[in-house]
N, C-alpha and C positions, 0 to 999 in steps of 0.2 A: 197322082195321088195315092191310096188304097183307102176305097169307099168301105166306112160301116153299116152297113144300114139297119132297118130302129129295129128288124131281125137278129141281130148278133147279137149274141149273148157276151162271147168275148172275143179279144181283138184279134187276129191274126199276129203271125212273125209279123209279119211285114209292118205293120201296123202299130206292132209295140213300138220299132223300133224310134219313132218320136215319143211317145214317153218317154222312155227311156232317155230320152237325151236333155230333153226340156231340163227334168228332171236332175242331171249328172251339170247340166249349165249353173243351175237353179241353186244347187247347193253346193258350184264351187264361188261363185258368187257370196251365197251367203256365208259360208265361211268364211272368202277375204272378210267381208265386212264386217263380225265378229273379232274376229282375227285384230283388226284394223283399232275395232270402237278397244280393246280392253291390250292394247297396247297406250290407251292413255294416261290407265295405274290407276290412283285413286280417284280420276275422272272423272269416272267411268259414270256415267244414268243410261239406269235401266229403261227410263222409259226412251230416251236418247236411243238409246240401243234398238230398242226393239222399236220404234219408227223406224230409223237407218235402216235394220233388217228388212222388215216389209215395203220399202220402200222398193228397193235395191230386187225383190223377186218379182214385186207386181212386175217395176225396170226389166228385167230377165222375160217376165213374161211377154210381154208385150213386143218387145224386141222379137222372141220368139217369134210369133205372131204376124208380126210385119213382115220378116224373114224369109216368113211360109207364103205369104203372100205374092209378094214379089218373085219372089222365085215361080211360083205357078204364074202368075203374069212370063216373066221372062221364057217360061220350058211350054205352054200350050195356050200362050197367047190370051191369055182371057182372065176373070176374076172365081174365084171358086164355084162350083154353085153350091148350094144351099145345103146339102150331108158333107157336102167336101165345107164350108166355113164354121158349121157345128160342130166337126167333128178336129179341126186347129183349136179351135175355142177350147170344145176337150183340153187335148193338149195342151193349153200353156194352161188351163185354169190348176188343171190335175199338175204342173209340175211345184204349183207354190205348195201342196201336200206337205212337202222335203221341209219346209221348214216354220209349220203349227207346233214341230214339239218347242225345238228350241223358243219360239215367241209363246207359248204355255209358260217355259220356267222362269225369260227372262219378268215376266208379268206379276211371278208371286215373285221377283223383287221389286216391282215397282210398287207390289201393293205391301212391300217390305214384311213377307214372309219370310223370304231367306236373304241374305246381303247378294250382294250387286255384283260382285266380282264374282262371288261364289255360282252364282248366276251365268254368268258370261263364262265362265273356263265349261262345265255343267254344257253350255249350249256349245261351245266350241266342239267339243268332246263325241258331244248328239250328230255334229255336223260330218263332220269326220269320220263318223262311224256308220255314219247315211253311205260316206264316199267309198269307204272299203267296203262298204257291204253291198251293195249295184258292183262295183269294179271284183268281187270276190265272187258276184253269182254272173256276172257278165263271163266270165274265163274259165271255173270252173264246168260249165254247161260249154263248153267251147269243145271240137270234135280235134283236139291236139292229143298228145302223147301228155304224161305228167310232167316233167321235164317244162318241156317247151309251154305247162302252163304258170309252171314256178316262174319260171320265169321272164314272162307276158305277164306276171300280174306282180314281181318288185321292180320292172321297168314299167309298169303305168302308174304303183306306189309313186317314183321317181321320175315322172311327170308329172302326177301331182300333188305335189308337193314343190315342182317347178313354176306349176302356172301360182299358185296359192302366192310362193316369193314374188313374181312379176307382179302381182294382184292387189299381194301387199305395198309394194313398192307406188305402187299408183293412188294407194286409198291412205298411203300413211302419212 
């Protein structure tokens, strides 16, 4: 487990890995939930969509935290120390940031500012754009030839669509 001391202002590359992983997980799950909710057509309830999205995001964050603790137990033979636990909690809680904008958009519908279907569509696009942006930044920061970056990004898009499709089957 990579440690972050109180004096560290910015995380190292190794410490960024769990942050990015958790954000990708929560974004995929949030996107699938929003797509499943939007599949109900005119029955869409904005408050229900907000609730479902928040429950799914918090659940994913907690599952990530628990999986890190279990992995730490299995690999290191003990519980994380206080600094490691703070880091793990920050990683899990930070992943919830990926649903803030979609929740705000859906809250506009809850309060009657915009139509629920429109808010849901915008929230879906925000989540999809978030995933695409994370993938784009990751691929194009890699030290690969341009054609490899393009192929990897295309592959990530296809696998992303596959993941969302599988999640829709599970939630739909």
